[in-house]
C-alpha positions in Angstrom: 192.2 133.0 21.3 189.9 133.1 24.3 187.0 130.6 24.7 184.6 133.5 24.4 186.0 134.7 21.1 186.2 131.2 19.8 182.5 130.7 20.6 181.7 133.9 18.8 183.4 132.7 15.7 181.6 129.4 15.9 178.2 131.1 16.2 179.1 133.3 13.2 179.9 130.2 11.1 183.6 131.1 10.8 184.9 128.3 12.9 183.4 124.9 12.3 185.6 122.7 14.5 186.8 122.9 18.0 190.3 124.1 18.8 192.9 121.7 17.5 195.6 120.6 19.9 199.3 120.8 19.0 200.9 117.6 17.8 201.7 115.1 20.6 204.9 116.1 22.4 204.5 119.8 21.7 203.8 121.8 24.9 203.6 118.5 26.8 203.8 118.8 30.6 206.3 116.6 32.4 205.8 115.1 35.9 207.8 113.0 38.2 205.6 110.6 40.1 206.6 108.1 42.8 207.2 105.3 40.4 207.2 106.7 36.9 208.1 109.8 34.9 205.1 110.9 32.8 204.1 113.5 30.3 200.6 114.8 29.7 199.6 115.9 26.2 196.4 117.8 25.2 194.6 115.8 22.5 191.8 118.4 22.1 190.5 121.3 24.0 187.4 123.6 23.8 185.0 120.8 24.6 181.7 121.7 26.2 181.4 119.9 29.5 182.8 116.5 28.3 181.8 113.6 30.4 183.2 110.4 28.9 185.7 109.1 26.4 186.2 105.8 24.6 188.9 104.8 22.0 187.6 103.7 18.6 189.2 100.8 16.8 191.0 103.2 14.4 192.6 105.1 17.3 190.2 108.0 17.2 188.3 109.0 20.3 184.5 109.3 20.9 183.5 111.8 23.5 180.2 112.8 25.1 179.3 116.3 26.1 176.8 117.0 28.8 174.6 119.2 26.7 173.7 116.3 24.5 176.4 116.1 21.8 178.5 113.2 20.8 181.7 113.9 18.9 184.7 112.0 17.4 188.2 113.5 18.0 190.7 112.6 15.3 194.1 114.2 14.7 193.4 116.7 17.5 190.2 118.0 16.0 186.6 117.3 17.2 184.0 116.5 14.6 180.7 118.2 14.2 178.0 116.7 16.5 177.0 113.2 15.5 173.3 113.2 14.5 170.7 110.9 15.8 171.5 111.3 19.5 168.2 111.3 21.5 167.2 114.5 23.2 168.5 114.7 26.8 167.2 116.5 29.8 170.0 119.0 30.5 169.3 119.9 34.1 171.8 120.2 37.0 174.1 117.2 36.8 172.0 115.6 34.1 172.5 115.4 30.4 174.4 113.1 28.0 176.6 111.0 30.3 178.5 107.9 29.5 179.4 106.1 26.2 180.4 102.4 26.1 181.4 100.4 23.1 180.1 96.9 22.4 182.9 94.3 22.6 182.2 93.6 19.0 182.0 97.2 18.0 184.5 96.8 15.1 182.0 94.4 13.5 178.6 95.7 14.6 179.3 99.4 15.3 177.1 99.1 18.4 177.4 101.5 21.3 175.5 102.3 24.5 174.8 105.7 26.0 173.5 106.8 29.4 171.6 110.0 29.8 169.0 111.9 31.7 165.6 112.1 29.9 162.4 113.8 30.8 158.7 113.0 31.0 155.7 114.6 32.6 156.9 113.5 36.1 160.4 115.1 35.8 163.5 113.4 34.7 165.6 110.3 35.3 168.3 108.0 33.9 168.0 106.0 30.7 170.2 103.7 28.7 170.2 103.8 24.9 171.6 101.4 22.3 172.5 102.6 18.8 174.8 101.9 15.9 177.4 104.4 14.7 177.5 104.9 10.9 180.6 103.8 9.1 181.5 107.4 8.4 181.0 108.3 12.1 178.5 111.0 11.4 175.2 109.6 12.6 173.5 107.1 14.9 171.0 104.6 13.6 168.9 101.8 15.1 168.5 104.0 18.2 166.6 102.2 20.9 166.0 103.0 24.6 166.6 99.7 26.4 166.2 100.9 30.0 164.4 103.8 31.8 164.3 104.1 35.6 160.9 103.7 37.1 160.5 106.8 39.2 161.3 110.3 37.9 161.7 113.5 39.9 162.2 117.2 39.2 165.5 117.2 41.1 168.7 117.7 39.1 171.3 115.6 40.9 172.6 112.0 41.3 171.8 110.5 38.0 174.9 108.2 38.1 175.7 106.8 35.5 178.5 105.0 33.8 178.3 101.8 32.0 180.6 98.8 31.9 180.1 95.7 29.7 180.9 92.3 31.2 182.7 89.6 29.2 179.3 87.9 28.8 177.9 91.0 27.1 175.7 92.1 30.0 175.6 95.8 31.1 176.3 97.1 34.6 175.5 100.7 35.4 174.8 102.8 38.4 172.0 105.3 39.3 172.2 107.6 42.3 169.6 108.3 44.9 168.4 111.3 42.8 168.8 113.6 45.8 166.2 111.6 47.8 168.3 109.5 50.0 165.7 107.0 51.3 165.2 105.8 47.8 168.5 104.0 48.0 166.9 101.5 50.4 163.7 101.0 48.5 163.9 97.6 46.6 161.1 98.7 44.3 163.1 101.8 43.1 165.9 101.8 40.6 167.5 104.8 42.4 170.6 104.3 44.6 171.6 101.1 42.9 173.9 99.2 40.6 171.8 97.5 37.9 172.5 94.7 35.4 170.7 94.1 32.1 171.2 92.3 28.8 172.3 94.3 25.7 168.7 94.3 24.5 167.4 95.5 27.9 166.0 92.2 29.1 166.8 90.6 32.4 169.7 88.1 33.0 168.2 85.0 34.6 170.8 85.0 37.3 170.1 88.5 38.6 169.5 88.4 42.3 165.9 89.6 42.0 165.2 88.3 38.5 161.7 87.1 39.4 160.8 90.6 40.6 159.4 89.5 44.0 161.9 90.8 46.6 163.2 93.6 44.4 163.1 95.0 40.9 164.5 92.5 38.4 167.3 94.9 37.1 168.8 95.4 40.6 172.2 94.0 41.3 173.0 95.9 44.6 171.4 98.7 46.6 172.5 101.3 49.1 174.6 103.5 46.8 174.5 107.3 47.1 175.7 108.3 43.6 177.9 105.8 41.7 179.6 107.8 38.9 182.3 105.3 38.1 182.1 101.6 37.3 184.6 99.2 35.9 185.4 95.4 35.7 189.0 94.6 36.5 190.1 92.7 33.3 192.5 90.5 35.3 190.1 89.0 37.8 186.6 90.1 36.7 185.8 92.0 39.9 183.3 94.7 39.6 184.3 98.0 41.2 182.4 101.3 41.7 183.3 104.7 43.0 180.6 106.9 44.3 180.0 110.4 45.7 179.3 110.3 49.4 178.1 113.2 51.4 180.7 115.3 53.3 183.6 112.9 53.8 182.0 109.8 52.5 183.2 109.1 49.0 183.6 105.3 48.6 185.0 102.5 46.4 182.9 99.4 46.6 182.9 96.0 45.0 179.2 95.4 44.5 178.1 91.8 44.8 174.6 90.5 43.8 171.9 91.1 46.3 174.1 93.0 48.8 173.4 96.4 50.4 176.1 99.0 50.7 174.4 101.0 53.3 173.4 104.5 52.2 171.9 106.3 54.0 171.7 103.9 57.0 175.5 103.8 57.3 178.1 106.1 55.9 181.5 107.6 56.7 180.2 111.0 55.7 178.1 113.7 57.3 175.4 116.0 56.0 176.7 119.2 54.4 175.3 120.9 57.5 177.6 118.8 59.7 174.7 116.7 61.0 175.1 113.0 61.4 173.5 110.7 58.8 172.0 107.3 59.7 173.1 105.1 62.6 176.9 105.3 62.1 179.7 103.8 60.1 178.6 100.2 60.3 175.5 98.0 61.0 174.5 94.4 60.6 173.3 93.6 57.0 175.3 96.4 55.3 178.6 96.1 53.5 181.7 98.1 54.2 183.5 100.0 51.4 187.0 98.9 50.1 188.1 102.5 50.6 186.7 105.9 51.5 187.9 109.5 51.5 187.6 112.1 54.2 187.6 114.9 53.1 185.8 114.0 50.0 187.5 114.2 46.6 184.3 114.2 44.5 185.1 111.2 42.3 184.1 111.3 38.6 185.2 107.9 37.3 187.6 105.0 37.9 189.6 102.4 36.0 192.1 99.7 36.9 195.5 99.9 35.4 196.3 96.9 33.4 198.7 97.9 30.6 202.3 97.7 29.3 203.2 101.4 29.4 203.4 101.6 33.2 204.0 98.1 34.5 204.9 99.6 37.9 201.3 100.7 38.2 199.8 97.3 37.5 196.7 96.7 39.5 196.4 100.3 40.7 192.9 101.8 40.8 192.9 105.2 39.1 190.2 107.6 40.3 189.3 110.9 38.6 188.6 113.6 41.1 186.7 116.9 40.6 187.0 118.6 43.9 190.8 118.6 44.3 191.4 118.5 40.5 193.6 115.4 40.6 194.0 111.7 39.6 194.2 109.4 42.6 196.3 106.3 42.2 195.5 103.6 44.8 197.8 100.7 45.3 196.4 97.4 46.5 197.7 94.2 48.0 197.0 90.7 46.8 193.6 90.6 48.6 192.6 93.8 46.8 192.8 96.0 49.9 194.0 99.6 49.4 197.4 100.1 50.9 198.5 103.5 49.6 197.4 106.5 47.7 199.4 108.8 45.3 197.8 112.0 44.2 198.8 113.1 40.7 198.4 116.4 38.8 196.7 118.2 41.7 195.5 121.6 40.4 197.3 121.2 37.1 194.4 120.6 34.7 191.2 121.5 36.5 188.4 119.1 37.5 189.0 115.6 36.1 185.7 114.0 35.1 186.7 110.7 33.4 189.8 108.4 33.3 190.3 105.5 30.9 193.2 103.1 30.3 193.7 103.2 26.5 194.6 100.0 24.5 198.2 101.1 24.2 198.6 101.5 28.0 198.4 105.3 28.0 195.9 106.9 30.4 193.2 109.2 29.1 191.6 112.0 31.2 188.7 114.2 30.4 188.4 117.6 32.2 185.2 119.1 33.3 183.8 122.5 32.2 182.8 124.6 29.2 186.4 124.6 28.0 187.0 120.9 28.7 189.9 118.9 27.3 190.9 115.4 26.4 194.4 114.6 27.9 196.7 111.7 27.4 199.2 110.5 30.0 202.1 108.5 28.7 205.6 107.6 29.7 207.9 110.6 29.6 210.1 111.0 26.5 212.7 112.8 28.6 216.2 111.3 28.5 
């Protein structure tokens, strides 16, 4: 059945659920990597521009779709849209973006969403807190806990993934919104990594908590478009991956009050080929841990800490859109990147999200109007 025919059936009310995937192990693709034999199973397909995935306590998956829908995937079938999701501004790269589960989700059913929203001045990034009903069909107690301070009509560089620290505080990124100088404006949320409490208030130890030298929510500045953010569960280090310009995608380890350079320094060039800023380094600006040239268009990242692939322990996994691959970066004891292995290049399309599941498998979400949720596990070949 083609996607077009499937959509016709849905619109006619003859197909109420998205395409169910085969049982795990059926039609799985096998791959030999440098250090492990793996298989990739399709959990569900037919998703509409999926952006993010999380694993629920019962083993089901919750997935965002860019157009504004939130679904639960169970037994290979996606649910009807969960009701109560706030209206998003679906423009360009904007829409319903990330979902993150409260560390006590099993008890309080609390989750957080990042999204683009609109007002009379255009659109911008917001963070919403809500509670998922016990039956998984609706959101309640929906509250916007953050909204960026300057909106624009542009449709790019919203960020914005969320990671929740062990103390419960939220880190998230917002891009420069296509207006690069905003990344150096300390009175602008754009081009930054931000940190707030779960209720939206300001942690007292934020670097600009008093609001004098910069906005109170700011953690670090000088980021072009951070679309991936994670805390390494072993050492607590915060890592981001962000879209650069042409040849300037970066991994950074944002520290409080530091500036990561965009657009003053960058390893990239403008899409016209023109130089940007003053060069690749300058006093007062931090260097990335790693950069790509040519760019890979990163979608998300995670750090592998799991039992299924012990040989990948500590590797940084980066989803890539441009080359349709998963980048596995090896690191030394200092955290410096020492090698890159490119997995699945061109096999599954643009990879938007990557997550290490509780069982050590790796989840990937592919981009597009026929997106899929994939699971990477140790190969069952003898």
